C-alpha positions in Angstrom: -13.6 -25.5 -22.3 -11.6 -25.9 -19.3 -8.7 -25.3 -21.3 -9.9 -22.3 -23.2 -11.3 -21.2 -19.6 -7.9 -21.5 -18.0 -5.9 -19.7 -20.8 -8.0 -16.7 -20.8 -6.6 -13.9 -18.7 -7.5 -12.2 -15.6 -10.4 -10.1 -15.9 -10.3 -6.0 -16.6 -12.6 -5.3 -13.7 -12.7 -1.5 -15.1 -15.1 -2.7 -17.8 -17.9 -4.7 -15.2 -17.8 -1.4 -12.5 -21.0 0.6 -12.9 -19.0 3.7 -13.6 -18.1 2.9 -17.0 -14.8 2.1 -18.5 -14.5 5.7 -19.5 -14.9 6.6 -15.6 -13.4 4.0 -14.3 -10.1 5.3 -15.8 -10.2 8.9 -15.2 -11.7 9.3 -11.8 -8.4 7.2 -10.3 -6.0 9.8 -12.1 -8.3 12.5 -10.7 -7.7 10.9 -7.6 -4.0 10.4 -7.7 -3.3 14.0 -9.1 -5.8 15.4 -6.2 -3.8 13.5 -3.4 -0.8 14.4 -5.1 -1.5 17.7 -4.3 -2.2 17.2 -1.1 1.0 15.6 -0.6 3.0 18.4 -1.5 0.6 21.1 0.7 1.7 18.2 3.4 5.0 18.2 2.7 5.6 22.4 2.8 2.9 22.9 5.5 4.6 19.9 7.6 8.1 20.6 7.7 6.7 24.6 8.4 5.2 24.1 11.2 6.3 22.8 15.0 7.0 23.8 18.5 9.4 26.1 16.1 7.2 27.8 13.5 9.3 28.3 10.2 7.6 30.7 8.0 5.5 29.2 4.7 7.4 31.3 2.1 10.9 30.1 3.7 10.2 26.5 4.1 9.4 26.6 0.2 11.9 28.2 -0.5 14.8 26.2 1.2 12.9 23.0 -0.4 12.8 24.2 -3.4 16.5 24.9 -3.7 17.9 22.1 -1.4 16.0 19.8 -3.2 15.1 21.2 -6.6 18.1 23.3 -7.1 16.1 26.3 -7.6 18.1 29.4 -7.9 16.3 31.7 -4.9 18.0 34.1 -2.7 19.2 32.7 0.7 16.8 34.8 3.3 16.7 32.7 6.1 19.2 31.8 9.1 20.9 28.9 8.9 18.9 27.4 11.9 15.4 27.3 9.9 17.3 25.1 7.1 18.5 23.0 10.0 14.9 22.9 11.3 13.5 22.4 8.5 16.1 20.1 6.6 17.3 17.7 9.4 14.6 17.6 11.7 11.3 18.1 9.7 11.4 16.7 6.3 12.7 13.4 7.2 9.8 12.5 9.6 7.5 14.0 7.5 8.7 11.8 4.5 8.8 9.0 6.6 5.5 9.4 7.7 4.5 9.1 4.0 6.5 6.3 3.4 4.5 4.9 6.0 1.1 5.4 5.5 1.7 4.6 1.6 2.6 1.4 2.6 0.4 0.4 4.9 -2.6 1.6 2.7 -1.2 -0.6 -0.3 -1.0 -3.7 1.8 -4.4 -3.4 3.5 -5.5 -3.1 -0.7 -3.7 -6.1 -1.7 -4.8 -8.0 1.9 -8.7 -7.1 1.0 -8.4 -8.5 -1.7 -6.2 -11.6 -1.1 -8.9 -12.7 1.4 -11.3 -10.9 -0.3 -12.5 -9.8 3.5 -13.4 -6.1 3.4 -12.7 -5.6 7.0 -8.3 -6.9 6.8 -5.6 -4.6 7.4 -2.2 -5.2 7.5 -2.6 -6.4 10.9 -4.9 -9.1 10.6 -2.4 -11.7 9.9 -0.6 -11.0 13.7 1.7 -8.6 12.2 0.8 -6.3 15.1 1.2 -8.6 17.6 4.8 -10.1 16.6 6.5 -6.4 16.2 4.9 -5.1 19.9 6.2 -8.5 21.3 9.8 -8.4 19.4 9.9 -4.4 20.5 9.3 -4.8 23.7 11.6 -7.6 24.1 14.3 -5.2 22.9 13.0 -2.7 25.2 13.7 -4.6 28.0 17.2 -6.0 26.9 19.6 -4.9 29.2 22.8 -3.3 26.5 22.0 -1.3 23.5 22.5 -2.3 19.7 23.1 0.8 17.3 23.8 0.2 13.7 22.6 3.0 11.1 20.4 4.3 13.5 18.2 1.1 13.9 18.2 0.1 17.8 17.3 -3.5 19.2 14.2 -2.3 19.3 13.6 -1.7 15.2 15.0 -5.0 14.9 13.5 -7.2 17.0 10.1 -5.6 15.4 10.6 -6.0 12.1 11.7 -9.4 13.0 9.1 -10.6 15.1 6.5 -8.8 12.3 7.5 -11.2 9.7 7.7 -14.3 12.0 4.8 -14.1 13.1 3.4 -13.8 9.3 5.1 -16.6 8.0 3.8 -18.4 11.3 0.3 -18.0 10.5 1.0 -19.2 6.5 2.8 -22.1 7.2 0.1 -23.4 10.3 -2.7 -22.2 7.9 -1.7 -24.8 5.6 -1.8 -28.0 8.0 -5.7 -27.2 8.5 -8.7 -28.8 6.9 -10.5 -25.6 6.4 -10.9 -24.1 3.4 -7.3 -22.0 2.9 -8.9 -18.2 3.6 -10.8 -19.4 6.6 -7.8 -21.5 7.7 -5.6 -18.6 7.3 -7.8 -16.0 9.2 -8.5 -18.4 12.1 -4.5 -19.2 12.5 -3.9 -15.2 12.5 -6.5 -15.1 15.2 -4.4 -17.8 16.7 -1.4 -16.5 16.3 -2.3 -12.9 17.5 -3.6 -14.1 20.5 -0.9 -16.1 21.9 1.7 -13.6 21.1 -0.8 -10.7 22.4 -0.5 -13.1 25.8 3.6 -12.7 25.7 3.3 -9.6 25.0 1.0 -8.9 28.2 3.6 -11.0 30.0 6.4 -8.9 29.4 4.5 -5.6 30.2 3.6 -7.0 33.6 7.6 -7.3 34.0 8.7 -4.7 32.4 8.6 -2.1 35.4 10.0 1.4 34.0 10.1 0.2 30.8 6.4 0.2 30.5 5.9 4.0 29.2 8.2 2.9 26.1 6.2 0.0 25.6 3.1 2.0 25.4 4.8 4.4 23.0 5.5 1.9 20.8 2.6 0.5 20.8 0.2 3.9 19.9 3.0 4.9 17.1 5.3 7.7 16.4 7.7 9.3 14.3 8.9 11.4 16.7 12.6 9.7 16.4 12.8 9.5 12.6 16.0 10.4 11.0 17.2 10.2 7.4 19.2 6.9 8.1 15.6 5.3 9.5 14.3 6.4 6.5 16.9 4.8 4.1 16.4 2.3 6.0 12.8 1.6 5.4 12.2 3.1 2.2 13.5 0.6 -0.4 11.5 -2.0 1.8 8.3 -0.6 1.5 8.9 1.0 -2.1 10.1 -2.0 -3.6 7.5 -4.1 -1.6 4.9 -1.3 -3.0 5.8 -1.9 -6.7 6.0 -5.8 -6.6 2.6 -5.4 -5.2 1.3 -3.3 -8.3 2.9 -5.5 -10.7 0.9 -8.1 -9.5 -2.6 -6.3 -9.8 -4.3 -8.8 -12.3 -3.4 -11.5 -10.0 -5.2 -9.4 -7.2 -8.6 -8.9 -9.6 -8.3 -12.8 -10.9 -8.4 -13.5 -6.8 -11.5 -11.4 -6.5 -13.3 -14.2 -8.2 -12.1 -16.7 -5.7 -9.9 -19.0 -6.0 -11.6 -21.8 -8.0 -12.1 -18.9 -10.5 -8.9 -17.6 -10.6 -7.7 -20.8 -10.7 -10.0 -21.6 -13.9 -8.3 -18.1 -15.2 -4.6 -19.7 -15.1 -3.8 -18.7 -12.1 -1.6 -20.6 -9.9 -4.0 -19.7 -6.4 -1.0 -20.5 -3.9 1.7 -19.6 -5.5 0.9 -15.6 -5.9 -0.9 -16.1 -2.3 2.2 -16.9 -0.8 3.8 -14.0 -3.2 1.3 -11.3 -2.1 1.8 -12.3 1.8 5.2 -12.2 2.0 5.4 -8.8 0.0 2.5 -7.2 2.2 4.6 -8.8 5.4 8.2 -7.0 4.1 6.5 -3.4 3.8 4.4 -4.1 6.8 7.4 -5.3 8.9 9.3 -2.2 7.7 7.2 0.1 8.5 5.7 -0.9 11.7 9.7 -1.3 12.8 10.7 2.5 12.2 6.8 4.2 13.3 5.6 1.6 15.4 1.6 0.3 15.9 -0.2 2.8 13.8 -3.7 1.0 13.1 -6.7 2.3 10.3 -4.6 4.0 7.7 -4.6 0.4 6.2 -8.7 -0.3 6.8 -9.3 3.5 6.2 -7.7 4.2 2.8 -8.0 1.3 0.7 -11.6 1.9 1.4 -12.0 5.1 0.3 -10.5 4.6 -2.5 -12.7 1.7 -3.6 -16.0 3.6 -3.0 -14.3 6.3 -5.4 -12.9 4.2 -8.4 -14.2 1.0 -7.9 -12.3 -2.7 -7.1 -9.6 -2.2 -10.1 -6.1 -3.0 -8.8 -4.6 -1.7 -11.0 -6.8 1.9 -9.8 -7.2 1.0 -6.2 -3.2 0.2 -5.5 -1.3 3.4 -6.8 -4.5 5.8 -5.3 -3.7 4.1 -1.7 -0.6 4.5 -2.4 -1.1 8.4 -2.8 -3.6 8.7 0.0 -2.3 6.4 2.7 0.9 8.8 2.2 -1.5 11.9 2.2 -3.5 10.8 5.0 -0.9 9.8 7.4 1.4 13.0 7.0 -1.5 15.1 7.4 -2.3 12.9 10.8 1.0 13.6 11.7 0.9 17.6 11.7 -2.0 16.8 13.6 -0.3 14.8 16.3 2.6 17.4 16.7 0.4 20.5 16.3 -1.7 19.0 19.2 1.3 18.2 21.9 3.1 15.5 20.2 0.1 12.9 21.2 0.5 9.4 19.3 -0.1 9.8 15.6 -2.0 6.2 16.6 -4.5 8.0 18.7 -5.1 10.4 15.9 -5.7 7.6 12.9 -8.2 5.6 15.5 -10.1 9.0 15.9 -10.5 9.0 12.3 -10.9 5.5 11.3 -12.7 3.9 14.1 -16.2 5.9 13.1 -15.0 4.9 9.4 -14.5 1.2 10.6 -18.0 1.1 12.3 -19.5 2.5 9.1 -18.1 -0.7 7.4 -20.0 -3.0 9.8 -22.6 -1.8 9.1 -22.1 -1.8 5.2 -21.0 -5.5 5.9 -24.2 -6.0 7.1 -26.3 -5.0 4.4 -24.1 -7.0 1.9 -21.5 -4.9 1.2 -18.5 -6.7 -0.8 -15.2 -5.7 -2.2 
């Protein structure tokens, strides 16, 4: 029996979900199609609106002509094309890439940790990135390579270093692996937060810049920064999606997944590394933006069920649309930090999740 069970493939959760197999297949497709349509609207409206508005028809014609090669006659001034293509489009696309990446890593970590309140920052990523960025702000000289400065490099490195430290330290504990991982993440995050507080105390006139990073913004988005971050995010998301069956198996617990033939330790390490890379790349170009990786995967899961093969792609599209919309709101509200907008939406949803958790809500 042990050999037969170990040879069994990871479960297909679509068949077990109460919606039924047909609905479990149809709903993700409808959701992705609807979110894709919303993405298109956000791209057009997001590149049209701002301090200097460009008419929607001109914006759509510029995008169609320059990106799709459609034969639209040029009826707009050169300044409108510069605003759309050079200033707003890279910002909108950066917000979408970061939003999709955070949503997918949130979905992966919630499944991996079997914790409905997990998000991309649960293992110290945010604290490591914040400390790295704060140190980069205080260093007196400036380094710029492919539009990435020392702040971005140290934020990326700090985020990765924090997660790798948590993963390494959690192996040495005597607690159950998931409990040890979460508690280690909390301890390392607290230590890094203390270091960040010390750096902020000594920052003087640079304190405003540190706060700006902590609240998140796409104000400095450029094509070069997008080209640097997007490949890491998109490749990481693709590799996470390819491990959807492993995520489904891990929902049964580590022992159940092992009985299904899954190498739990190896899969856990791979998923942690991929989630960390995606999160670190997003944080490096946008700063800390909370609640995206918490709100979006849960909204998707409530609509399509727990099957990771549906949750991951739907989270990608919905996360991109959600953060693109949040960035548009932040610009129209006078360039308030986008993290403030996501918190206004995410905090009530977080309280709702806590209420569900008290009544036995599970992934």
